[in-house]
Legacy VTK file of the C-alpha trace (Angstrom):
# vtk DataFile Version 3.0
C-alpha trace
ASCII
DATASET POLYDATA
POINTS 110 float
33.753 46.330 -28.873
31.869 47.072 -25.584
32.966 49.486 -23.012
31.446 49.120 -19.512
32.185 49.163 -15.877
33.745 46.086 -14.353
30.610 44.658 -12.642
28.295 45.229 -15.622
30.952 43.873 -18.107
31.442 40.750 -15.933
27.728 40.104 -15.536
27.261 40.393 -19.373
30.287 38.166 -19.921
29.102 35.415 -17.638
25.647 35.610 -19.297
27.060 35.206 -22.868
29.437 32.481 -21.612
26.383 30.577 -20.047
24.426 31.106 -23.108
27.101 29.854 -25.363
27.633 26.712 -23.473
23.879 25.990 -23.146
23.625 26.348 -26.903
26.453 23.852 -27.596
24.982 21.393 -25.229
21.521 21.689 -26.921
23.040 21.386 -30.372
24.911 18.270 -29.309
21.804 16.735 -27.834
19.780 17.576 -31.110
22.409 15.771 -33.211
22.481 12.591 -31.209
18.863 11.690 -31.966
17.953 10.069 -35.233
20.513 8.806 -37.840
19.627 11.820 -39.924
20.377 14.169 -37.129
23.639 12.465 -36.519
24.677 12.852 -40.301
23.763 16.520 -40.026
25.847 16.741 -36.871
28.787 15.214 -38.666
28.400 17.622 -41.545
28.121 20.687 -39.165
31.183 19.627 -36.971
33.891 21.568 -38.812
31.978 24.687 -38.702
30.982 24.295 -35.085
34.580 23.661 -34.092
35.476 26.915 -35.680
32.728 28.761 -33.828
33.794 27.172 -30.539
37.463 28.335 -31.059
36.090 31.749 -31.837
34.158 31.773 -28.460
37.018 30.196 -26.495
38.364 32.680 -23.921
41.779 30.791 -23.877
42.117 31.876 -27.537
42.219 35.587 -26.691
43.539 35.477 -23.276
41.947 38.520 -22.068
40.908 42.166 -22.746
42.363 45.575 -22.077
41.422 47.372 -18.910
41.218 51.032 -19.939
41.474 54.105 -17.697
44.770 53.451 -16.204
48.130 54.794 -17.080
49.492 51.612 -18.479
48.591 48.567 -20.562
46.659 46.180 -18.271
45.054 42.899 -19.455
42.042 41.195 -17.578
42.157 37.440 -18.100
39.582 34.908 -17.580
39.401 33.686 -14.043
39.794 30.131 -15.230
42.726 30.787 -17.610
45.083 27.896 -18.166
48.597 28.088 -19.513
47.477 28.905 -23.066
45.086 31.626 -21.952
47.793 33.340 -19.846
50.259 33.144 -22.725
47.626 34.740 -25.065
47.001 37.487 -22.551
50.541 38.399 -22.466
50.624 38.442 -26.239
47.665 40.731 -26.294
49.391 43.095 -23.825
52.440 43.141 -25.846
50.200 44.030 -29.040
48.857 46.968 -27.052
52.291 48.288 -26.126
53.577 47.901 -29.721
50.572 49.576 -31.149
50.817 52.445 -28.734
47.326 51.680 -27.506
47.247 54.319 -24.643
48.249 57.184 -27.103
45.623 56.130 -29.530
42.905 56.025 -26.889
43.915 59.362 -25.631
43.916 60.825 -28.983
40.514 59.529 -29.980
39.006 60.763 -26.671
40.506 64.204 -27.186
39.145 64.213 -30.768
35.600 63.455 -29.604
LINES 1 111
110 0 1 2 3 4 5 6 7 8 9 10 11 12 13 14 15 16 17 18 19 20 21 22 23 24 25 26 27 28 29 30 31 32 33 34 35 36 37 38 39 40 41 42 43 44 45 46 47 48 49 50 51 52 53 54 55 56 57 58 59 60 61 62 63 64 65 66 67 68 69 70 71 72 73 74 75 76 77 78 79 80 81 82 83 84 85 86 87 88 89 90 91 92 93 94 95 96 97 98 99 100 101 102 103 104 105 106 107 108 109
């Protein structure tokens, strides 16, 4: 978990998203060369799909915005229906788990 101000967090997020996209493009290009590389690419495909799903902002929907007196989710600016639905689920999970009280208790304890 990373806690940062909005501007710095957004810059870091955009850098990471851009780096991930670039890496996937480079991996795809590398596996389209020789027949040997193509076979390697086919063998790696299931693992890379799992990695792509892990990095997909639609999968998580968004993240908590802390410091407010309520549960607020910041979703990706390019969210589609699946991402918005997952953001709502994330918010509901925060409410069910009493997220605000947990954060307040941990801050008070530190």
